[in-house]
C-alpha positions in Angstrom: 0.0 0.0 0.0 1.0 3.6 -0.6 0.5 6.4 1.9 -1.6 9.2 0.6 -1.4 12.8 2.1 2.1 12.2 3.7 2.8 14.9 6.2 -0.8 16.2 6.2 -3.7 15.5 8.5 -6.2 14.5 5.8 -8.4 11.5 5.1 -11.0 10.5 2.6 -14.4 12.1 2.9 -17.2 10.7 5.1 -19.5 9.9 2.1 -16.7 7.9 0.5 -16.7 5.2 3.2 -17.5 1.6 2.2 -19.9 1.4 5.2 -19.6 3.0 8.6 -16.7 4.6 10.5 -14.5 2.0 12.1 -16.0 -0.8 10.0 -12.9 -3.0 10.5 -13.0 -2.5 14.3 -10.1 -1.5 16.5 -6.8 -2.6 15.0 -3.9 -2.3 17.5 -1.4 -1.9 14.6 -1.3 -0.2 11.3 -0.3 -3.5 9.6 -3.5 -5.1 11.0 -5.6 -2.3 9.5 -3.9 -2.5 6.1 -4.4 -6.3 6.1 -8.1 -5.9 6.6 -8.3 -3.6 3.6 -6.1 -5.9 1.5 -8.5 -8.8 2.1 -11.6 -6.8 1.1 -12.3 -6.2 -2.6 -14.5 -3.2 -1.7 -11.7 -1.4 0.1 -9.6 0.9 -2.1 -8.4 3.3 0.6 -8.1 2.8 4.4 -7.5 5.1 7.3 -6.0 4.0 10.6 -6.4 6.3 13.7 -3.4 5.8 15.9 -5.0 7.2 19.0 -7.7 4.5 19.3 -6.9 2.0 16.6 -10.0 2.8 14.5 -9.7 1.3 11.0 -12.1 2.5 8.3 -12.3 1.6 4.6 -13.2 3.8 1.7 -14.3 3.1 -1.8 -13.1 6.4 -3.3 -11.1 9.4 -2.1 -12.2 12.2 -4.4 -13.1 14.6 -1.7 -10.5 14.4 1.1 -11.1 16.4 4.2 -8.6 18.0 6.6 -8.5 17.1 10.2 -10.0 19.7 12.5 -7.6 21.3 14.9 -9.0 19.1 17.7 -8.3 16.0 15.6 -4.7 16.4 14.7 -3.7 14.4 17.8 -5.6 11.4 16.6 -2.8 10.4 14.3 -4.9 9.5 11.2 -2.9 8.0 8.3 -4.5 7.1 5.0 -3.3 4.5 2.5 -4.2 3.5 -1.1 -4.5 -0.2 -1.9 -3.3 0.3 -5.4 -0.7 2.6 -6.7 -2.3 5.6 -8.4 -0.9 6.7 -11.7 -1.3 10.1 -13.3 -2.2 10.1 -17.0 -0.5 12.5 -19.4 -2.2 13.2 -22.6 -0.1 14.1 -25.7 
């Protein structure tokens, strides 16, 4: 998996989730959270919240949101299941 938004406190938008927030349950490690996403065909992006281990899957990430000031301590990191490529038209 590839980290998206490195160095920024951002995650995919609420309406882009596969189901509900924390749908993979509390994962005590980032690798456990990534493994849950890797095993789910519907998961394209995943966010792990370091503070409490919440692990949430997303089907798209077209409308990322910034963490609110009060959330920066949560330690959210977001990951893409597949490498994203930019297209160049010639």
